[in-house]
Structures are given as structure tokens and as C-alpha cells.
N, CA and C atoms as a LAMMPS dump frame, in Angstrom:
ITEM: TIMESTEP
0
ITEM: NUMBER OF ATOMS
459
ITEM: BOX BOUNDS ff ff ff
-5.0000000000000000e+02 5.0000000000000000e+02
-5.0000000000000000e+02 5.0000000000000000e+02
-5.0000000000000000e+02 5.0000000000000000e+02
ITEM: ATOMS id mol type element x y z
1 1 1 N -84.587 -269.011 -182.146
2 1 2 C -85.361 -268.234 -181.178
3 1 3 C -86.22 -269.181 -180.341
4 2 1 N -86.231 -268.955 -179.056
5 2 2 C -86.961 -269.789 -178.111
6 2 3 C -88.441 -269.429 -178.111
7 3 1 N -89.27 -270.454 -178.125
8 3 2 C -90.719 -270.249 -177.998
9 3 3 C -91.035 -270.239 -176.507
10 4 1 N -91.631 -269.116 -176.05
11 4 2 C -91.846 -268.923 -174.622
12 4 3 C -93.283 -269.235 -174.204
13 5 1 N -93.373 -269.826 -173.033
14 5 2 C -94.676 -270.045 -172.393
15 5 3 C -95.038 -268.755 -171.669
16 6 1 N -96.156 -268.16 -172.064
17 6 2 C -96.611 -266.921 -171.439
18 6 3 C -98.02 -267.129 -170.874
19 7 1 N -98.408 -266.285 -169.931
20 7 2 C -99.78 -266.388 -169.419
21 7 3 C -100.825 -266.219 -170.529
22 8 1 N -100.531 -265.35 -171.489
23 8 2 C -101.463 -265.123 -172.597
24 8 3 C -101.615 -266.379 -173.454
25 9 1 N -100.516 -267.056 -173.698
26 9 2 C -100.558 -268.289 -174.493
27 9 3 C -101.317 -269.389 -173.752
28 10 1 N -101.056 -269.494 -172.462
29 10 2 C -101.766 -270.488 -171.647
30 10 3 C -103.265 -270.193 -171.679
31 11 1 N -103.635 -268.924 -171.49
32 11 2 C -105.051 -268.561 -171.492
33 11 3 C -105.697 -268.84 -172.845
34 12 1 N -104.988 -268.559 -173.917
35 12 2 C -105.515 -268.828 -175.263
36 12 3 C -105.859 -270.311 -175.413
37 13 1 N -104.953 -271.157 -174.967
38 13 2 C -105.193 -272.606 -175.054
39 13 3 C -106.312 -273.038 -174.107
40 14 1 N -106.371 -272.438 -172.918
41 14 2 C -107.438 -272.765 -171.966
42 14 3 C -108.796 -272.352 -172.515
43 15 1 N -108.868 -271.181 -173.13
44 15 2 C -110.138 -270.735 -173.704
45 15 3 C -110.601 -271.675 -174.804
46 16 1 N -109.668 -272.204 -175.569
47 16 2 C -110.021 -273.162 -176.62
48 16 3 C -110.621 -274.432 -176.017
49 17 1 N -110.21 -274.767 -174.8
50 17 2 C -110.747 -275.943 -174.108
51 17 3 C -112.013 -275.613 -173.32
52 18 1 N -112.329 -274.308 -173.221
53 18 2 C -113.518 -273.89 -172.493
54 18 3 C -113.27 -273.509 -171.056
55 19 1 N -112.006 -273.31 -170.672
56 19 2 C -111.704 -273.054 -169.268
57 19 3 C -110.711 -271.917 -169.076
58 20 1 N -110.83 -270.869 -169.887
59 20 2 C -109.964 -269.702 -169.774
60 20 3 C -110.651 -268.546 -169.083
61 21 1 N -110.014 -267.374 -169.197
62 21 2 C -110.542 -266.175 -168.537
63 21 3 C -111.919 -265.786 -169.058
64 22 1 N -112.13 -265.947 -170.358
65 22 2 C -113.429 -265.584 -170.942
66 22 3 C -114.551 -266.383 -170.283
67 23 1 N -114.337 -267.667 -170.094
68 23 2 C -115.36 -268.504 -169.467
69 23 3 C -115.469 -268.209 -167.972
70 24 1 N -114.353 -267.911 -167.329
71 24 2 C -114.376 -267.612 -165.894
72 24 3 C -115.155 -266.335 -165.614
73 25 1 N -115.124 -265.402 -166.563
74 25 2 C -115.789 -264.119 -166.366
75 25 3 C -117.256 -264.113 -166.788
76 26 1 N -117.719 -265.161 -167.438
77 26 2 C -119.106 -265.217 -167.882
78 26 3 C -119.821 -266.42 -167.289
79 27 1 N -120.811 -266.156 -166.439
80 27 2 C -121.501 -267.241 -165.734
81 27 3 C -122.084 -268.272 -166.7
82 28 1 N -122.737 -267.823 -167.765
83 28 2 C -123.324 -268.769 -168.72
84 28 3 C -122.261 -269.627 -169.381
85 29 1 N -121.14 -269.008 -169.768
86 29 2 C -120.05 -269.765 -170.393
87 29 3 C -119.428 -270.741 -169.407
88 30 1 N -119.292 -270.31 -168.149
89 30 2 C -118.734 -271.181 -167.123
90 30 3 C -119.616 -272.414 -166.933
91 31 1 N -120.917 -272.184 -166.788
92 31 2 C -121.845 -273.297 -166.6
93 31 3 C -121.792 -274.239 -167.801
94 32 1 N -121.788 -273.66 -168.992
95 32 2 C -121.76 -274.467 -170.216
96 32 3 C -120.5 -275.334 -170.267
97 33 1 N -119.358 -274.76 -169.905
98 33 2 C -118.098 -275.509 -169.927
99 33 3 C -118.101 -276.648 -168.914
100 34 1 N -118.514 -276.342 -167.691
101 34 2 C -118.509 -277.358 -166.632
102 34 3 C -119.509 -278.471 -166.948
103 35 1 N -120.745 -278.079 -167.227
104 35 2 C -121.781 -279.087 -167.474
105 35 3 C -121.489 -279.88 -168.741
106 36 1 N -120.942 -279.221 -169.759
107 36 2 C -120.577 -279.927 -170.985
108 36 3 C -119.471 -280.936 -170.746
109 37 1 N -118.499 -280.56 -169.94
110 37 2 C -117.389 -281.476 -169.647
111 37 3 C -117.879 -282.74 -168.946
112 38 1 N -118.757 -282.559 -167.975
113 38 2 C -119.235 -283.709 -167.198
114 38 3 C -120.451 -284.397 -167.813
115 39 1 N -121.065 -283.79 -168.811
116 39 2 C -122.204 -284.416 -169.467
117 39 3 C -123.511 -284.274 -168.713
118 40 1 N -123.785 -283.059 -168.235
119 40 2 C -125.021 -282.789 -167.512
120 40 3 C -125.681 -281.524 -168.004
121 41 1 N -126.973 -281.418 -167.744
122 41 2 C -127.682 -280.159 -167.89
123 41 3 C -128.572 -280.002 -166.668
124 42 1 N -128.684 -278.76 -166.203
125 42 2 C -129.526 -278.459 -165.057
126 42 3 C -130.891 -278.058 -165.57
127 43 1 N -131.932 -278.597 -164.941
128 43 2 C -133.304 -278.278 -165.322
129 43 3 C -134.069 -277.834 -164.09
130 44 1 N -135.099 -277.003 -164.294
131 44 2 C -135.932 -276.604 -163.157
132 44 3 C -137.39 -276.997 -163.358
133 45 1 N -137.66 -277.828 -164.356
134 45 2 C -138.966 -278.466 -164.532
135 45 3 C -138.808 -279.924 -164.134
136 46 1 N -139.618 -280.361 -163.179
137 46 2 C -139.496 -281.729 -162.661
138 46 3 C -139.528 -282.737 -163.797
139 47 1 N -138.617 -283.688 -163.739
140 47 2 C -138.555 -284.767 -164.707
141 47 3 C -138.158 -286.024 -163.944
142 48 1 N -139.056 -287.011 -163.914
143 48 2 C -138.772 -288.251 -163.185
144 48 3 C -137.521 -288.958 -163.695
145 49 1 N -137.091 -288.637 -164.911
146 49 2 C -135.92 -289.288 -165.494
147 49 3 C -134.611 -288.592 -165.143
148 50 1 N -134.66 -287.526 -164.36
149 50 2 C -133.43 -286.843 -163.956
150 50 3 C -132.58 -287.807 -163.134
151 51 1 N -131.284 -287.594 -163.181
152 51 2 C -130.372 -288.462 -162.439
153 51 3 C -130.223 -288.04 -160.978
154 52 1 N -130.466 -286.76 -160.718
155 52 2 C -130.307 -286.253 -159.36
156 52 3 C -131.321 -285.139 -159.154
157 53 1 N -131.741 -284.923 -157.897
158 53 2 C -132.786 -283.951 -157.576
159 53 3 C -132.371 -283.133 -156.362
160 54 1 N -132.531 -281.82 -156.463
161 54 2 C -132.318 -280.94 -155.32
162 54 3 C -133.514 -279.989 -155.274
163 55 1 N -134.214 -280.011 -154.163
164 55 2 C -135.41 -279.184 -154.061
165 55 3 C -135.767 -278.928 -152.606
166 56 1 N -136.61 -277.922 -152.414
167 56 2 C -137.066 -277.544 -151.085
168 56 3 C -138.42 -278.189 -150.817
169 57 1 N -138.604 -278.652 -149.599
170 57 2 C -139.88 -279.21 -149.149
171 57 3 C -140.238 -278.543 -147.825
172 58 1 N -141.49 -278.653 -147.446
173 58 2 C -141.947 -278.139 -146.15
174 58 3 C -142.332 -279.313 -145.267
175 59 1 N -141.979 -279.194 -144.002
176 59 2 C -142.389 -280.218 -143.045
177 59 3 C -143.843 -279.973 -142.671
178 60 1 N -144.453 -280.908 -141.995
179 60 2 C -145.857 -280.8 -141.629
180 60 3 C -146.112 -279.587 -140.733
181 61 1 N -145.091 -279.197 -139.965
182 61 2 C -145.272 -278.042 -139.091
183 61 3 C -144.703 -276.744 -139.686
184 62 1 N -144.464 -276.728 -140.999
185 62 2 C -144.149 -275.491 -141.699
186 62 3 C -142.679 -275.117 -141.835
187 63 1 N -141.771 -275.989 -141.468
188 63 2 C -140.356 -275.692 -141.632
189 63 3 C -139.899 -276.097 -143.036
190 64 1 N -138.946 -275.374 -143.56
191 64 2 C -138.366 -275.734 -144.848
192 64 3 C -137.18 -276.669 -144.635
193 65 1 N -137.105 -277.687 -145.465
194 65 2 C -135.945 -278.571 -145.515
195 65 3 C -135.576 -278.732 -146.985
196 66 1 N -134.366 -279.187 -147.218
197 66 2 C -133.878 -279.338 -148.584
198 66 3 C -133.544 -280.803 -148.828
199 67 1 N -133.99 -281.276 -149.963
200 67 2 C -133.768 -282.669 -150.343
201 67 3 C -132.725 -282.692 -151.447
202 68 1 N -131.722 -283.538 -151.301
203 68 2 C -130.705 -283.761 -152.325
204 68 3 C -130.551 -285.267 -152.444
205 69 1 N -131.069 -285.828 -153.55
206 69 2 C -131.136 -287.276 -153.652
207 69 3 C -131.106 -287.748 -155.096
208 70 1 N -130.681 -288.969 -155.28
209 70 2 C -130.739 -289.593 -156.598
210 70 3 C -132.093 -290.265 -156.811
211 71 1 N -132.824 -290.503 -155.715
212 71 2 C -134.101 -291.195 -155.826
213 71 3 C -135.151 -290.512 -154.947
214 72 1 N -135.948 -289.616 -155.523
215 72 2 C -136.936 -288.901 -154.707
216 72 3 C -138.082 -289.788 -154.212
217 73 1 N -138.172 -291.001 -154.705
218 73 2 C -139.215 -291.932 -154.241
219 73 3 C -138.777 -292.711 -153.004
220 74 1 N -137.484 -292.636 -152.704
221 74 2 C -136.937 -293.392 -151.583
222 74 3 C -135.913 -292.508 -150.855
223 75 1 N -136.42 -291.543 -150.121
224 75 2 C -135.558 -290.571 -149.452
225 75 3 C -135.019 -291.141 -148.147
226 76 1 N -133.72 -291.039 -147.971
227 76 2 C -133.06 -291.443 -146.741
228 76 3 C -132.946 -290.18 -145.876
229 77 1 N -133.707 -290.131 -144.805
230 77 2 C -133.785 -288.938 -143.964
231 77 3 C -132.401 -288.503 -143.478
232 78 1 N -131.572 -289.432 -143.044
233 78 2 C -130.275 -289.062 -142.467
234 78 3 C -129.247 -288.644 -143.517
235 79 1 N -129.451 -288.972 -144.78
236 79 2 C -128.477 -288.625 -145.815
237 79 3 C -128.99 -287.609 -146.833
238 80 1 N -130.274 -287.605 -147.113
239 80 2 C -130.814 -286.796 -148.209
240 80 3 C -131.505 -285.512 -147.768
241 81 1 N -131.84 -285.374 -146.485
242 81 2 C -132.577 -284.215 -146.007
243 81 3 C -131.613 -283.268 -145.277
244 82 1 N -131.681 -281.998 -145.663
245 82 2 C -130.792 -280.977 -145.104
246 82 3 C -131.638 -279.854 -144.529
247 83 1 N -131.294 -279.433 -143.333
248 83 2 C -132.026 -278.351 -142.687
249 83 3 C -131.638 -277.003 -143.286
250 84 1 N -130.392 -276.882 -143.722
251 84 2 C -129.895 -275.65 -144.33
252 84 3 C -129.461 -275.935 -145.763
253 85 1 N -129.468 -274.899 -146.599
254 85 2 C -129.052 -275.083 -147.985
255 85 3 C -127.54 -274.938 -148.172
256 86 1 N -126.806 -274.706 -147.094
257 86 2 C -125.364 -274.47 -147.188
258 86 3 C -124.583 -275.694 -147.68
259 87 1 N -125.111 -276.891 -147.527
260 87 2 C -124.42 -278.099 -147.999
261 87 3 C -124.805 -278.473 -149.428
262 88 1 N -125.79 -277.799 -149.986
263 88 2 C -126.312 -278.223 -151.284
264 88 3 C -125.331 -278.002 -152.425
265 89 1 N -124.493 -276.975 -152.342
266 89 2 C -123.485 -276.75 -153.375
267 89 3 C -122.528 -277.922 -153.47
268 90 1 N -122.109 -278.393 -152.325
269 90 2 C -121.213 -279.556 -152.284
270 90 3 C -121.925 -280.802 -152.816
271 91 1 N -123.189 -280.957 -152.443
272 91 2 C -123.964 -282.116 -152.928
273 91 3 C -124.115 -282.067 -154.451
274 92 1 N -124.397 -280.88 -154.99
275 92 2 C -124.546 -280.723 -156.433
276 92 3 C -123.225 -280.981 -157.144
277 93 1 N -122.146 -280.42 -156.623
278 93 2 C -120.828 -280.633 -157.24
279 93 3 C -120.466 -282.115 -157.25
280 94 1 N -120.718 -282.797 -156.158
281 94 2 C -120.412 -284.235 -156.092
282 94 3 C -121.267 -285.032 -157.066
283 95 1 N -122.549 -284.669 -157.17
284 95 2 C -123.433 -285.373 -158.106
285 95 3 C -122.95 -285.196 -159.54
286 96 1 N -122.503 -284.011 -159.869
287 96 2 C -122.003 -283.747 -161.224
288 96 3 C -120.684 -284.476 -161.449
289 97 1 N -119.796 -284.371 -160.494
290 97 2 C -118.447 -284.921 -160.629
291 97 3 C -118.427 -286.446 -160.67
292 98 1 N -119.227 -287.062 -159.869
293 98 2 C -119.152 -288.517 -159.733
294 98 3 C -120.34 -289.247 -160.347
295 99 1 N -121.179 -288.53 -161.076
296 99 2 C -122.345 -289.151 -161.697
297 99 3 C -121.998 -289.864 -162.997
298 100 1 N -123.022 -290.181 -163.736
299 100 2 C -122.873 -290.937 -164.985
300 100 3 C -123.174 -290.076 -166.205
301 101 1 N -122.824 -288.816 -166.156
302 101 2 C -123.113 -287.917 -167.266
303 101 3 C -122.405 -288.336 -168.539
304 102 1 N -122.993 -287.975 -169.668
305 102 2 C -122.451 -288.292 -170.982
306 102 3 C -122.456 -287.014 -171.811
307 103 1 N -121.27 -286.485 -172.153
308 103 2 C -121.232 -285.228 -172.918
309 103 3 C -122.026 -285.281 -174.227
310 104 1 N -122.132 -286.46 -174.839
311 104 2 C -122.873 -286.564 -176.094
312 104 3 C -124.381 -286.564 -175.859
313 105 1 N -124.819 -287.198 -174.779
314 105 2 C -126.242 -287.258 -174.417
315 105 3 C -126.362 -286.859 -172.945
316 106 1 N -126.368 -285.555 -172.662
317 106 2 C -126.307 -285.093 -171.268
318 106 3 C -127.439 -285.624 -170.389
319 107 1 N -127.074 -285.977 -169.195
320 107 2 C -128.029 -286.377 -168.174
321 107 3 C -128.607 -285.112 -167.545
322 108 1 N -129.759 -285.244 -166.905
323 108 2 C -130.434 -284.101 -166.3
324 108 3 C -130.309 -284.145 -164.78
325 109 1 N -130.116 -282.967 -164.21
326 109 2 C -130.174 -282.796 -162.762
327 109 3 C -131.246 -281.749 -162.493
328 110 1 N -132.239 -282.139 -161.712
329 110 2 C -133.319 -281.214 -161.362
330 110 3 C -132.899 -280.366 -160.171
331 111 1 N -132.987 -279.05 -160.341
332 111 2 C -132.731 -278.098 -159.263
333 111 3 C -133.904 -277.122 -159.282
334 112 1 N -134.643 -277.052 -158.18
335 112 2 C -135.853 -276.226 -158.198
336 112 3 C -135.571 -274.732 -158.257
337 113 1 N -134.357 -274.307 -157.916
338 113 2 C -134.005 -272.884 -157.974
339 113 3 C -132.626 -272.746 -158.627
340 114 1 N -132.611 -272.607 -159.95
341 114 2 C -131.344 -272.522 -160.681
342 114 3 C -130.552 -271.268 -160.333
343 115 1 N -131.201 -270.267 -159.767
344 115 2 C -130.521 -269.04 -159.386
345 115 3 C -129.969 -269.043 -157.969
346 116 1 N -130.106 -270.157 -157.274
347 116 2 C -129.654 -270.232 -155.881
348 116 3 C -128.135 -270.106 -155.797
349 117 1 N -127.689 -269.54 -154.694
350 117 2 C -126.248 -269.347 -154.489
351 117 3 C -125.498 -270.669 -154.508
352 118 1 N -126.086 -271.726 -153.989
353 118 2 C -125.381 -273.008 -153.955
354 118 3 C -125.108 -273.552 -155.357
355 119 1 N -125.948 -273.221 -156.334
356 119 2 C -125.699 -273.645 -157.713
357 119 3 C -124.463 -272.924 -158.24
358 120 1 N -124.416 -271.625 -158.033
359 120 2 C -123.252 -270.849 -158.472
360 120 3 C -121.989 -271.334 -157.76
361 121 1 N -122.084 -271.604 -156.471
362 121 2 C -120.926 -272.093 -155.715
363 121 3 C -120.404 -273.4 -156.297
364 122 1 N -121.314 -274.32 -156.622
365 122 2 C -120.915 -275.614 -157.183
366 122 3 C -120.237 -275.431 -158.534
367 123 1 N -120.806 -274.581 -159.39
368 123 2 C -120.228 -274.358 -160.719
369 123 3 C -118.85 -273.719 -160.621
370 124 1 N -118.7 -272.754 -159.717
371 124 2 C -117.4 -272.104 -159.547
372 124 3 C -116.357 -273.087 -159.022
373 125 1 N -116.748 -273.927 -158.073
374 125 2 C -115.831 -274.922 -157.528
375 125 3 C -115.366 -275.879 -158.621
376 126 1 N -116.301 -276.413 -159.387
377 126 2 C -115.947 -277.357 -160.443
378 126 3 C -115.129 -276.684 -161.544
379 127 1 N -115.491 -275.456 -161.896
380 127 2 C -114.738 -274.729 -162.915
381 127 3 C -113.295 -274.516 -162.471
382 128 1 N -113.114 -274.131 -161.222
383 128 2 C -111.769 -273.9 -160.697
384 128 3 C -110.942 -275.192 -160.735
385 129 1 N -111.537 -276.302 -160.315
386 129 2 C -110.827 -277.587 -160.342
387 129 3 C -110.433 -277.965 -161.767
388 130 1 N -111.369 -277.827 -162.692
389 130 2 C -111.089 -278.188 -164.08
390 130 3 C -110.078 -277.245 -164.716
391 131 1 N -110.186 -275.95 -164.424
392 131 2 C -109.236 -274.975 -164.967
393 131 3 C -107.815 -275.302 -164.529
394 132 1 N -107.667 -275.629 -163.275
395 132 2 C -106.342 -275.981 -162.753
396 132 3 C -105.805 -277.214 -163.465
397 133 1 N -106.641 -278.225 -163.595
398 133 2 C -106.221 -279.462 -164.263
399 133 3 C -105.855 -279.204 -165.723
400 134 1 N -106.698 -278.44 -166.426
401 134 2 C -106.425 -278.159 -167.827
402 134 3 C -105.21 -277.25 -168.002
403 135 1 N -104.965 -276.365 -167.049
404 135 2 C -103.77 -275.524 -167.14
405 135 3 C -102.512 -276.387 -167.083
406 136 1 N -102.497 -277.358 -166.195
407 136 2 C -101.349 -278.271 -166.125
408 136 3 C -101.181 -279.02 -167.444
409 137 1 N -102.295 -279.481 -168.033
410 137 2 C -102.24 -280.181 -169.314
411 137 3 C -101.707 -279.271 -170.421
412 138 1 N -102.183 -278.031 -170.458
413 138 2 C -101.751 -277.07 -171.475
414 138 3 C -100.251 -276.828 -171.362
415 139 1 N -99.756 -276.634 -170.155
416 139 2 C -98.325 -276.394 -169.957
417 139 3 C -97.515 -277.603 -170.421
418 140 1 N -97.979 -278.807 -170.083
419 140 2 C -97.289 -280.018 -170.547
420 140 3 C -97.295 -280.104 -172.078
421 141 1 N -98.431 -279.789 -172.7
422 141 2 C -98.525 -279.804 -174.163
423 141 3 C -97.562 -278.8 -174.779
424 142 1 N -97.5 -277.602 -174.211
425 142 2 C -96.604 -276.576 -174.732
426 142 3 C -95.146 -277.013 -174.615
427 143 1 N -94.784 -277.618 -173.499
428 143 2 C -93.41 -278.114 -173.335
429 143 3 C -93.097 -279.187 -174.373
430 144 1 N -94.072 -280.067 -174.627
431 144 2 C -93.874 -281.105 -175.649
432 144 3 C -93.718 -280.498 -177.036
433 145 1 N -94.304 -279.321 -177.261
434 145 2 C -94.201 -278.628 -178.542
435 145 3 C -92.937 -277.777 -178.634
436 146 1 N -92.086 -277.814 -177.608
437 146 2 C -90.837 -277.082 -177.646
438 146 3 C -90.859 -275.728 -176.969
439 147 1 N -91.952 -275.388 -176.325
440 147 2 C -92.014 -274.124 -175.6
441 147 3 C -91.329 -274.297 -174.249
442 148 1 N -90.844 -273.198 -173.726
443 148 2 C -90.229 -273.234 -172.388
444 148 3 C -90.451 -271.904 -171.699
445 149 1 N -90.278 -271.918 -170.379
446 149 2 C -90.38 -270.691 -169.601
447 149 3 C -89.113 -269.874 -169.791
448 150 1 N -89.264 -268.557 -169.723
449 150 2 C -88.117 -267.663 -169.827
450 150 3 C -87.226 -267.88 -168.606
451 151 1 N -85.908 -267.927 -168.828
452 151 2 C -84.978 -268.075 -167.71
453 151 3 C -85.104 -266.873 -166.804
454 152 1 N -85.089 -267.15 -165.512
455 152 2 C -85.235 -266.08 -164.531
456 152 3 C -83.898 -265.794 -163.88
457 153 1 N -82.848 -265.637 -164.673
458 153 2 C -81.51 -265.346 -164.14
459 153 3 C -81.36 -263.941 -163.714
């Protein structure tokens, strides 16, 4: 009897890795999976030892700007200051993806508003990328274990 690769089997294996439907449907589980994979935790209490910082500041004339930087003591106006928060999700995702996080000893990223839409956008983007990658790995593992897709004759 042939062992078949099914969506249910793939999802079961993905959930075991932290990237299945259960995690996709639960924001806390999704965040835990993504941040755990990359070795980060998000904090909203300022910590000078954080690896990355995203926060809102006010200009002298009362406008809000957003800072996204690895070094809040040395802000590069042309690279770290954003007039709109629409780019912050991408900045956060890049900081998580390309940073120096350690799953055993997670690094901290300071975000002054953990409930902001850009945080959710970044987590969803990273989760989707990782889910896709892990799905390919799961399918390869199943094939190595002798599973195959049902013939579509």
C-alpha cells in the first residue's frame, strides 16, 4: 500500500515545526514561532541593550516621526527617520531576518507599540515565508520516507 502525501499530513508536520494552520490562526502562536525561529523577543520597555529600536518621536514643531535604528544614540536622518509608519513593518521584518538573534538566548527588539499594525504585518510576512520554506522541507522529508502524491490519472 502506498503512503500518500496529504494536506493533513503536511499540516501535521508543519504544526510540529511551529508553522502549521494552528499557528497561522493564533497571533500569539505565530509570533512565538517566528520570534523563536529567529531568536528574538519584542519588548515595549526601553532597554539600551536591545539590538534594534522602533519608536515614535516628535519634532520640535510637533510633527510625529518614526525612528527605526540599531543605534538610537547615532541616528542617521536619511536612513533611520520615517515620516510615515507604513515602512516600519518592512524595517522590523528585515531587522529580525538579518539580525544576530540566538534562539537559545533571544535578542531584544524594542518596539514602543507592540499592538501596531506594522508589527502584525511583519510577523505575518515572516510567518508566511517560513511556512512556505518549511512546507517544502516537509514534502522533501515525506518523499525520503517513501510517501508520494496520489497519481492524478
